[in-house]
N, C-alpha and C positions, 0 to 999 in steps of 0.2 A: 674346675671340671669341666671332661669333657663331653662336645658334643652328644657322642653318645651314649653317655651316661645319665645325662638330665632328664627328666620325665616331667613334660611341662599340662597333664594336666588328665584329670579325672579318672579317665574311661585311662588310660597306659597306666595308670597308675593303681588302675582295680587289675587289668590284666594283669600287670608285673608281682603282683602279690596273690592272686587266686582267689581273689574278695569279688563283690560286686560294689558296684559307684559310689549306690547310702555310704555305704562302711567307712568309703574313701571322704565324703560329707560329716560325716560323725565325726571321725581324725579330727580334719580342721575347725569344727567346731568348736572339739573337746578342746584343743592348743596340743597336740600330739602332733603333728607338723605343720609345718606353716607351709606362708603359701607357696604355690610352685613358683620356679622347675622345684625337681624334687629330685635327690642321688637315691637308688636305689638302696642301700643303706638307710636311709632315715624309714623309707617304706617298709623295708625289712623291720626295724627295729619298734615305725608301730605296730604291724601285725603278731608281731610276738609279743608283744607287750598287753594286747587285748584279746590276743589270741592264744592263751601260752601250749593249749591240748592241741592246737595243731586242726581242727577244725574248718575243712575249706566249705565253700559253696558246692552241691553237687548234691544226688541222692543217697545215702548211706544205706536204702533198706536190702536188705538181703536181696540177689541172683534167686528167682524163681517165686518173688512173690507179684501181688498185683502191684503196689506201688512201684517197685519200679520195674515195673512194663511199662505203667503208666508212664513213668516220667519221662519212659523212651526207649529203654533197655530193648535192643534184639540180642541180646546170645543168647547160645543155645539151648537153657533153662530156662530163663522169660520167656524162648517160645515155645518149651515143649510144656512151661504153664498154663501159656496161657490156650495152648490148643488143648490140652487134659481138659478147661474150663470151660467153655467154648464148646466142646464134646459131652457134659458133662450138664451144660444149661440145655442142648440140644435134646439130648436122651428126658431130662424134667419133664420139660415142655413134650414130647411125643410120649411120654408114660401119661401126662395127664390127656394128650387127646385119644390116648388108643390104651386105657387101663389093663390091667395084666388079665382079669379076668375076659375081659372082652377080644383081647388079643390073643387066648388059649383060644377062646370058640372059632375064633378065626380059623386057626391053626386045625386044630379038629375036623372041621372039614373041607378044607382045603385037601387036610392029609384025607380025605373019605375017599376024595373025589371030586368034588365042588369045581367050578370054577372059580378063579377070583372073585373076579366083575360079577359071578352070581351068590355068589356068597356075601360079597359087600352091600349089594340089592338087601339082600333081602335080613341083613342083620339088625340085630337090635339099633345098633349105633345111628348106623344112615335112620333110620327110623323117626329115631332124635336126632336127627339132622345137623348130625356133626361132621357126616364125608358127602352124601350124596345132597344133589340142591335141585328143584324141581321149578325152572321158568316157567313163563306162562306160554310155551307151546307141550305142556305138559312133558316138554325129551327131557329124562332123567341124565342130567350133568353130574358129573363126579371133579371132587374137587380137587386142586394141583395135584395132593402128597396122595390120593388113594390114585389117578391116572400116571402118576411115578410109581408105586406098586406092581400096575397093575403091568405096564412096560415093563418093570422086574419081570416080572414072573410068565413073558413070553418070550 
């Protein structure tokens, strides 16, 4: 056996067979491979004996799924999935914060010619304390989301 063909460590053996080091340790404990050094042929024989279907380490989830994204895949499908999922979560939060009927009241008042800030201050959502906060000084302080929409309007 030449020096280049010898595999002397468990980590090298695992890399050569595309398995994890605990798998190589298990092969040793089961007697499937002798003590090191090993040949590539010995390692492949043990791998093929224990894994005839060719299942190797790594994520087998389909691209474009949360499991694949969480495993670190950043292909176009997985990025699109993550973007769509994040957008849907954000939309759900926004709809909880400003329900459809309240949003429609706000739009109707704006289309009627009222200013955005006046509508927000007078709306029932503000009276419920969802968007406007009154600090000790008595001056109305708008939440960050309301300031964003006010800036967007102008």
